[in-house]
Steps between C-alpha positions, in 0.01 A plus 500: 500500500552647167841571355449866579555406861139585570277225635267315279252661271446784750825676423543560878834477678492191722466523877809456719551177680632339821423746774440816297116452526429690187676821598774572256858554592569845380875504495569817300289720714488865444857629537705469189773714344786483256851416615731797560857539398738538785297307755273787605181447689238383251174590663341640810131532593535851647198664360324570180753575233838418368649844487879498522709414193747219537789420276379347172487135462781390269364240251708185503672582835294256699769239562871448483644286226433136584711222352373157436401320818808372678579127514421482869157644444393278214347217695157422360535727198294358223517773241693824436417715203692834513322609185811705414461467124422124497258255663780257602457319833809564708393295799695197382184308438501589126126556472385540138356850519346648184357831402155532329391812315697818447702488811754784502792605728550856633715690741417392850604554858847352451535445129268329253157353611208342338231732363142371469246685288181315600522250211816291597606266776765244593452132566763413764475117459476464871222256608324572832554142608862601566407759753412280796275601802687835548624723236593860403481680160654844493584767243561866445211677328438839350136521388373711217232757585227301329418122531232278351234350726637227725855549366758245633858581601561124518321173566346183357149478637208328345133509585470184709683661799846390380818698472617843628505857381590860575198664340349845464188549697248516205514838344668668797810599323833386659326358805641150511436206735659171543298180486522127475248220434417248770309274254137448449438845372630657822749789507701646776580865433618800690396863475625705205805703535555824296816508286623837374527520122824624360705386808689177577360293781604162629203257536476141626226239536590277786311183597598387849338201661243702693448822299534682168721815495522776244826693559576842381863614516575223742202566735197268522231759442207259435470180710225240456513231771420160337671153558355348185764401249513641143367256240714495188376632174574310173655824364864588559586830670462798265622854516298786377191278502357260747221343301419365157321819378754732353260793561640490851861571404691745718627845390824617647858384581621188679852398621662242719233238524584219745297197623592302810373182662502661852318786660743792520471721800737771369665604166855614576610388144251734332677827583184681633562854602455536881286811442254305283484229777430763759216646276354152455497448877214753511296263286559179688199311624593523868460834677674489837554860586200691639456846373581781741215705651420816310587835630234701678256645243510876459137492363220248569145435393231262612260323260214297634220289354243330708739204526850627453714783656831574332753764610722630217815698544789663312845524654727803468694311232183459296426129561141386542421307814191309608536567869188323613234256373214406723150357490263781604287246705745295688807724481763233422825669390634315194814690429795313635758775433428820306738472209574730212285432189742305275397650168747513205773328686673439167458700182708544189589761251737478205820338614449594866303415815345756724483452874288692745661784677202705605155599390323829538138497602342779292178491695256268666126567505189338639130543442269656758263199493657334808834463314357248258767585247865593551721600208881534543707658226867418483779586266879473450741691273721236353362322327205732477217290629171587658253277683150534632409258779121507558322316779126469528271362771135434413196595694359181661689172534794426272871531442733801444622527141838627386566626145856592399570716193855557372606763241850490338599864451849413389614489143598137527292180551449390860489121546299386806570160649232306694332802653254426775193724562475377858799408727479446871583262778208344697471308823230297680382249238526125520386399149533616148205434260499517122239398236580343166326636187392148385574614148441203267421208722443579870823474705553196716498700818333833410520677832853486664545525868871536592579509879776753541684270732541258217643753262886540470614799687643763272378335180296685241157357428322648202147512362497593142205591279534488122282452191632147478293420812661469855378654817245762578704811599391480868670384811376479864705499810274352765536469882326172592169594337460797742605786282750575221627712210431453127689645207399513136624647166268660241704369205520201276876434502616540860665349800464486870802391704507372858826453694479356854770675704519238780443131581232525773123422474422873424799663349524845351429487123634735231226560258539657156257536219517648151653448161579150371717651233864495606591772257282805400635776283366849545579721200601863539194702585290184559271459792407153623245398769620183666249222594271638768499312831262480795550378856224441751451351848201292621376339813391139466597215268575466131130529401480824704798638300336419170156639600640829624726533193201430257285777660782739405538346160128526432489865601820614334627264228210312336400613154219746524243276329554230759455748779197676362304233311345249743428263215866394498639237481285380206427128444692415187498214245826464315418358160822303439360159592167561316595659169803309370479337161558178694557429876827652603532709176659842535292611210151621603216530254188718494281208412531372856511851653148618439335182643724540813362855553143366468581241756675704773298822495192330662718356765604842623849518374611863456820490277633292219871487402617388162837351561816432290500435128215709350730707285705441185853629462699739723221763537167463679313420179230242533553179312253541207438128463411437860354847581322613189280740691791635683562589864287810508197289425605255769514792750163641391340155553635464850391851579151425371475214748621712786854378518828693493737392229881439543772420243837339551803658327866415526826596336868522612580861445759659732340717760829683572497640146261791438450409129401141566304598806295734288447220244357270762283780636354560153417134453323486836309823422360325196327246723300773645447746222442264216357194674319663799679280753444579870823347621842395369634166620877479494722190480852397372431217252701689232769642735553677822233749606724736692866387546710484811641853539426829647465663161259234366283514808494877497419498127214257544342713772537807274324310223208412734477866609486609139228251415306607811517864380411431134252206515171571686436238770826325427535176700786248522455136596843393609627161381861409428489124488284513809620676817842606390433874513352498848644809663371830641609701205289300248211470746460874520430487124304185430137390593613154587794255471485153352603306817699211350528317176347169597123455533405219732278569805790410731761730332245790483439472873867464582591811306214691660594388844856635454432821321206602724740540794615812318296599203143630484271206413297713253807502276581123527348326200390132548512363144392139561471255205748357255672631192353231282144552622466127597470577878133428570375489859200271502208538720365787715743448791805479268408820320438680827841376623663625185333835501578567867863399443543788254254755647669581831635806327436605132334208334580355150395183330738344249248230379333389189163654445204359688364380166811284456588667172874399523438132571413478873173367634223763500378622842175369631221737607583439861863581445419820323263607782764421764766713326248785449421487866866504585559803289212684646611415854849626424370836366258551794697372800858413414606789282432765763719294736784465249493876457514606869520219750803377690622155394625221727693184415306275743626171352834370368612566148318274253690169433223276378511286821361732767212732527574855387319828491492864589274740693374846407373728773396862468454672836327789329213317335521226767506233228732230393546168326702185547617299194558128588657228271521142606723281282405141431625270768533743785296497827128579445482751784711790624479766776570829321623781721404845367679826543427864544175475677366668817496233782174630650315544172266236364531393134244335276646234266344372177643197308439556135512129404301399809767289658374629827187686620530873564662572835556787737833498706696767682829634386672328799358166389604541140855622583540255788366154448421589138222422255436131465447412128438158347508448121412189289753264353698601197639831388240747624479863610284719714433872519396637844347844518538694831300783626549675831191556714512852629360565848123517494470341156325161496 
């Protein structure tokens, strides 16, 4: 775990522990609003918009004047810094606190307070060893509108999993989470909580024996169950900084900091305004009150795909309602209670909060094509806001998509908090499934199965997707493998939230999907389209859900070149391991590039990618010493040998800023216009590719759209330290995604196993090899094993050249011929299956101890294939049960490596007793080709 509170080199937030099964606890949820003066109601999810003006919030009126903690309340008080013009400890323990940098004092909520400008901090002198097994750290905080990345309100953490912190969630401004280290590089952290800039809020990090709590205005709004004790850091507690890097200093105001050696359950001494406490109750992690049923809709529409039938309505008050959700085949009703669509349950304008009083439906329209599209226009007068809610059902199988567009017609900014694009209560499922992105190194579990009966009733469980690499934005509610519902978000910084509403085996589940941003400002006159969301039903198991979804994806969302050109995915050789000045060098040279092309073209490879380090300076200018002939000459040579040519480029320009976005676009355009590249490969070796915000994500998509318009045949190969940008927004715009950032055959198969439950395999890039080029499979069987491990989807070698030009042992003629045969077989038999066949996970997730493999089957061409991998030491034989076949049909099977003579078996035999396969000792593979024998065909 790095000191950014992101695990290891991957930069990925760690998985939860102890019973959470990889599904994040999403404490803040989607309802969030500012505290109101006078104790008025803070928020209601009554419909679309916050229309009625409430009395303005009075800055500084959040709490009554609080004196120092009374004598009777001071048990366990370790530190008290009032920060009222000094940094003197008034706890009685006489800690030697000291200020560092230009700490100032300013007018605060009850007199002077400490003002932090992002360059200063306070060393409290309090060692963590004094805290004990349970402790509390609390303070009043008033954040500035802008913070640096990973800004710390307080803490003392170091990278070994030691210490504690209240830290901003990356670049997500003023979204703070509490965390502590459990040692060994392990961190326990809750979900981020949005703090309002310019307002005073009371926050507390509480470590109890069995959980971590982050309290806002006295309410535990983010709870992470975990009994592991906090491991002390060598640093004393700091304020305005929680780490050794001063770039993470906090900006804003702090007052009344207290540390205790006990876990406080309430904060009566803090003088928190009851209205603020009531407002925070809406954010707490436990939801115990079911939403009431919506009123009877005054207008309804039905949308239906081949799989999914959805009934949409609008109430007389203007609230959207999903009245029914059924599978078109089996008719299961999934709506537990039709509830009003909880959009914009809390939104801000300058110095005031708007609460919904009513919405006018301007009009609702539907297409004549079997109501495939329904568009509902809604509006309110104060603030002047308009919305377009558009729902679309495809022809054929697939989900129903919702796209929500909001326009601010008022003269003042509108601040949206945690807006979902989908919000409904479902019933009938027994299990929640989610899939990790495997960004960096494949996750330890990958595919998470969470029985609903084991989830805490009323608790928020979240699945977040971000460019740092977390989960694929996809969740499945499954009913015992018989049928289910899946939800996904077509965006790169997003969140799905599931809340079980009961404690039985199949409880109702509140499901919300949409923004990950907890605060989105819409300027006067601005229109924003929120992350599109889709929801679909299926009949069958998890593989059925993925196969039906991918058919929709293939027809409606794949980049056009992938849909139309049957030669994709191409077989690629990444030149990193073959062209470095030395093994492992990030500095490729043309002297090794040209021999590589001469080597791989006769083997049938179709693309070459020059990776990181070919340039000199900040612009994409070739290093004149290492690439004297330049990159255009490199492209021309690849083209002359029949290979497509790709170039890596990376910078850290802000995608939310139009100027810097244009600068990155101009740099990428040079790869195509000046160097004749066929593809741009992204990464983040010089900084983030996108950034974790709505604006950065939207800006990145806008840049890709611009490049697609201006660059003929523009293509993007998606890598952000491997698998971190693995979402349905990016995958609409890239030809393939680098599946993880480690390169062993086992890791490649693990990442493919996980992602292929959801993603289309023709976009999942295999990338087997090693970054230093030293990985060298030896022998025909080993090279086949390696090639098959990375060619279940879009294949890519990461090896030294067959000629051994970067220090490895040159290939033998037999090895060359084996790889050429494997490439040819991939093109002729496997690639058509990768493009259009169904995929089944017929064996367990690869672990290096048991057989693993997958099956392709295309019922249209009546062809398929089975990939089998046997690790060294496992049993020599297995009975492999296949899927998706017709029981009465006969199937001819051919074993490419000759492990068994050709055979003909019925579908009933192959899916019942299974296919008996025996493989020789050692780490070996087999590829089985399947062909259905149609009636009357010998």
